[in-house]
N, C-alpha and C positions, 0 to 999 in steps of 0.2 A: 642755449649754449651752457654746457656744464661749467661749474665754478669750483675750483679746488681751493681748499683752505688749509694750507699747511701751517702748523703752529709749532713753535719751539717751546711752548709752555707745557711740560709733561710732568705729571705728578711723580714725585720720588717715592718709591716703595722700599727699596733696599738700603737706603743710606748712601754714603759716598763710596765710589769705587777707587780703591787704593791699590797700586801695583808697585813692583820694583821697576823703576823707570829705566833700568839698564837691561831688562829682560824683554827683548823684542816681541816674543810670542805673547807674553802677558799683555803688553802694550797694545798689540794688534787685536787680540781677543777682546780687550776692554772697549776699544773703539768699535769693533764689529758688533758687540753686544749692545752698545749704546745706539748704533745705527739701526739695528733691528728693532730696538725699543722705540726709537723715533718713528719708524715706519708703521709699526703695529698700533701705535697710539693715535694715528691720524684718523680723521673722519672717513668712514666708508672703506676702510682698508682691512683686508683679511689676509693673514699669512698663509701661503700654500707651501707644501713640502714635497712637490713632485720630483725635484732634483734629488733630494735626500732619499725619497722612497725608491728611486731607481738604483741608487748606490746600495741601499739595504737589500733590494731584491737580488742584485748580482752577488752580494756578500752571502746571502742566505743560500743561493745555489752552490757557491763554493763550499760552504760548510756542509750542505747536504751530501755532496760528493765524498767528503771526508767521513761523515757519519756512516754512509752506506759502506764504505770500504772497511771501517772498523767493525760494523755489525756483521758483514759478510765474513770477515776474517775470524770473528768470534765463533760463528756458526760452523764454518768450514776452515779449519786451521791451515796455515801457510801453504803447504804445497798445492792444495786444491784452490786456494783463493788467489794464486799468483796473477792470473790474467785480470781478474776483477780489480785487484789492487793497482796494477799497472794502469788500467783504463781510468780508474778514479783519480790516481795521482796526476796523470796528464790532464784530465778534465779539470781538476782543482787548479792547476797552474794556468790553464787556458782561461778559466773564469777570473782568476786574479789578474791576469794580463788584460782582460776585457775591463775589469774594474779600474785598472790603472789608466787605460785609454779613456774611459768614461769620466774619471775625475780630472784628467788633463785637458780633454778637448770638449766635453759637454758641460761639466760643472764649472770648471775654470775658476775656482775660488769664490763662487757665489755664496754669500752668507745670509742673504735675505731675499726672499721672493714674495712679492705682495700683489694681490689683485685688488684693484680699487674700482668700485662701481659707482658712477655718478650719472644720474638721470638714466638714459638708455645706453650709456657708453661704458666700456670696460677698458681699464688701463692696467698694464702689467709692469711693475717696477722690479728691477733686480739691482742689488748692490754687490759689487765685487771689491776685493781689497788685496793689496800686496805691498811688499816693501820695495822701495825704489832701489834698483841695483847700484852698488857702490856708495849709497847714501843711507846709512842706517837710521837716521833721524827723520826720514821722510816717509809719510804714509800716503799711499796712492789709492784713492777711492774712485771706482768707476761706477757711475749710475746709469742705468739703462731704462728708458721708458718706451714701451711699445703700445701703440694704439692702432689696431687694424694692421696694415702692412707697413706703417711708418714707424721707424725705430730712431729714437734720439739717444745718443750716447754722450755723456760728459765725463771727462777724466779730470779729477781734482788732485793735485799734489800739494801737500801741506806739511810743514814741519810739525812734528808731534809736540813741540814745546808750546804751541798755541793752545793745545787741548789739555795739557797736564801742568800742574803747578810744581814747585821745587820739591815737594814732598811725595810726588808721584800720585796725586789725587786727580782724577779726571774732572775737568771743569766742563760740565755738561752744557751749560748755557752757551759757551763758545761753540761747541761742536753742533749743538742743535740749531743755533742761529745760522751757522754756515749751511747746514743741511736744508733748513727752511728756505734760505735764499736760492740755493741751487735747484731744489725741487720745484719751487714756484716758477723760477725762470724756465726750467725745462717744460713744465706744464703749459706755460704761456707760449713757448716756441711751438709746441705741438699744434696750437690753434692757427698758426700763421701758414 
């Protein structure tokens, strides 16, 4: 039976994280970065970038349509390049539409994707975050653990005041200890 050992003791490399506590995006990004750091510093965990690579591939295709239209228009000025420009413009906007659907329905705000290999088992961890609607001071963290066909999902809603002091400095030990409890609990649920 594989044994997971999550730890909230992570070495600090960059010093403290200080933000403007009234800036929700900075606050969310600080918590997301700390969550990613927590996961990547665990035993046998490797970060994977497959969701981000998909987004970059779709973006690259959109940019290639634009570059092709610009290059073709340079070689064959406007009246001749009219049809190619029209096709490239429609293709660009179609690929941007696909990118929007990808980020909305596939990526869904995932900020960390980790593969954990213990013994002969592979576990896939994903962390998602968002702001709770109508409550600006609540951070909603969704943690997903997949092992084989079984998926365990835990949603944690917490006031950001627990993780930041009055000066806007992230209190990492509070955040990491909560993540340690939740991840250990989910890992143990997986075995039942």
